[in-house]
C-alpha positions in Angstrom: -0.1 0.1 0.2 1.0 3.7 -0.8 -0.5 7.0 0.1 -0.5 10.6 -0.9 -0.4 13.4 1.6 -1.5 16.8 -0.1 -2.3 19.9 1.5 -6.1 21.9 1.3 -6.4 25.2 2.0 -9.4 26.7 2.5 -11.4 24.2 0.5 -8.6 24.7 -2.3 -6.5 21.7 -3.8 -2.8 22.8 -3.7 -0.5 21.9 -5.9 -2.9 18.9 -7.6 -0.4 18.4 -11.2 2.3 17.3 -9.1 0.5 14.9 -6.7 -1.6 13.2 -10.0 2.2 12.6 -11.9 3.7 10.6 -8.5 -0.1 8.8 -8.2 0.3 7.7 -11.9 4.0 7.0 -12.1 3.7 5.0 -8.8 0.9 3.0 -9.5 2.4 2.7 -13.1 5.8 1.6 -11.6 3.8 -1.0 -9.3 0.9 -1.8 -10.6 1.2 -1.7 -14.5 -1.4 -0.8 -17.0 -4.0 -3.1 -14.5 -4.3 0.1 -12.1 -5.7 1.9 -14.7 -6.2 6.1 -14.7 -7.9 7.9 -11.4 -8.1 11.2 -11.5 -7.2 12.8 -8.0 -9.5 15.6 -8.5 -12.7 13.4 -8.9 -12.1 12.4 -5.8 -10.6 14.8 -3.7 -14.2 16.0 -2.1 -12.4 18.0 0.8 -15.0 19.4 3.6 -16.0 22.9 3.7 -13.8 25.7 6.3 -11.3 27.6 6.5 -8.5 25.4 7.8 -5.2 24.1 6.1 -6.3 19.7 6.1 -4.2 17.0 5.3 -5.6 15.1 2.8 -4.1 11.2 2.9 -5.3 9.4 0.2 -4.3 5.5 0.1 -3.8 3.4 -2.3 -2.9 0.6 -4.2 -3.4 -0.7 -7.4 -6.8 1.2 -6.7 -7.8 4.0 -3.7 -8.8 2.2 -0.8 -9.4 5.3 1.4 -9.3 9.5 1.9 -9.1 11.2 5.1 -9.1 14.7 6.1 -7.8 16.0 9.2 -6.4 19.5 10.3 -3.1 20.2 10.2 -1.1 20.7 12.7 2.9 21.2 11.7 5.8 19.8 13.9 8.4 22.7 15.1 12.3 20.7 13.7 14.5 23.3 14.8 17.6 20.0 15.3 18.2 17.2 12.7 20.9 14.2 13.9 22.5 12.3 11.1 21.7 8.9 10.1 23.7 6.2 8.8 21.1 3.8 6.6 21.2 2.1 3.8 16.9 2.4 3.0 15.6 2.9 0.2 12.1 4.6 0.2 11.3 4.8 -4.4 7.2 5.5 -3.1 5.6 6.7 -0.6 4.5 3.0 1.2 1.9 3.1 4.0 4.8 0.9 5.5 7.4 3.6 6.5 8.5 0.5 9.5 12.5 1.0 9.1 11.4 4.6 8.9 10.1 4.9 12.2 13.0 2.8 13.7 15.2 5.3 12.3 13.9 7.8 13.7 13.6 6.1 16.9 17.6 7.5 17.3 17.3 11.1 17.0 17.7 11.6 20.6 17.1 15.4 21.7 16.9 15.8 18.1 13.3 17.1 16.6 13.9 14.5 13.4 16.8 13.0 12.0 18.7 13.7 8.3 19.9 10.8 6.9 22.6 10.0 5.4 23.4 6.9 2.4 26.3 6.2 1.1 28.0 9.3 2.3 25.6 11.5 1.4 22.7 13.7 2.4 19.3 12.1 1.3 16.7 13.5 3.7 14.5 14.0 7.1 12.0 11.3 8.0 9.4 13.5 6.7 10.7 16.2 4.0 12.9 16.5 1.8 16.1 19.1 2.3 17.6 22.1 0.7 21.2 23.9 1.8 21.7 27.5 1.2 25.4 28.2 -0.1 25.2 32.0 0.0 24.2 32.3 -3.8 21.4 29.1 -4.0 19.5 26.9 -2.6 20.4 22.9 -3.5 19.1 19.9 -2.8 20.6 16.2 -3.0 20.3 15.1 -6.2 19.5 11.1 -5.2 16.4 11.9 -1.7 14.6 8.5 -0.1 11.8 10.3 -2.0 10.8 12.2 -4.6 8.5 15.0 -2.9 5.9 17.1 -5.1 7.2 20.7 -3.5 11.2 19.5 -4.6 10.0 18.8 -7.5 7.9 22.1 -8.3 11.0 23.6 -6.4 13.9 22.2 -9.6 11.1 22.9 -12.2 11.3 26.1 -11.5 14.9 26.9 -11.0 14.7 27.6 -7.8 16.6 24.6 -6.6 19.0 23.0 -7.8 19.8 19.1 -8.0 23.7 18.0 -6.7 25.1 15.4 -4.7 25.9 16.7 -1.0 28.5 15.1 1.0 27.7 14.9 4.5 31.3 16.1 4.8 29.7 18.9 3.5 27.1 20.3 5.4 29.2 22.9 8.0 29.8 24.7 5.1 26.6 25.9 4.2 24.8 28.5 5.4 21.2 27.3 6.6 19.0 24.3 5.5 15.8 24.4 4.5 13.0 21.4 5.1 10.0 20.6 2.4 7.4 19.0 1.7 3.9 19.2 0.7 2.5 20.5 4.3 4.7 22.9 5.2 5.9 23.9 1.6 9.0 25.0 1.2 10.5 26.7 4.8 13.8 28.1 5.8 14.7 26.9 9.7 15.8 29.4 11.3 18.8 28.7 13.6 19.1 25.7 13.2 21.4 22.6 13.7 22.4 19.2 12.4 24.2 16.9 14.5 26.8 13.6 14.9 
């Protein structure tokens, strides 16, 4: 089973085309043509209201559940580097391996997953680093997030390999996902 998380603001579905593209690509890769086409815009029916909602769509070859919950943002300032060979190319509902890594964070708010000496993602977001001129994001993230994809296409983010030994050379970092958008972290800390 997989899932897609989509931000709904004031009843409006945010960046649907990017979610549709990932949904289609994941279903095609894992289930082939048997999955058929599903238009997310026709099945998402958010309740009315002015709050920010997290729409979660669970699916396999077909959609099995759609839920809407008010979104509460986590405060993330401190990341702990964690090395792992984890693979997470599709947004699976089974996140046990990521949760096990997350449990090693100690007093940090989240983890920064390092694979083969390269920065990938946190447990819940893609990451970017500011070098004083431009924002860089790992060329090989665990998951190709929709916000990351949108910002790469716009030219705002530059994908490249980021070695774990480079982290301290950057001025700051930002986290990004469908619910928080692109969010620079003020006074962020990354520890061993």
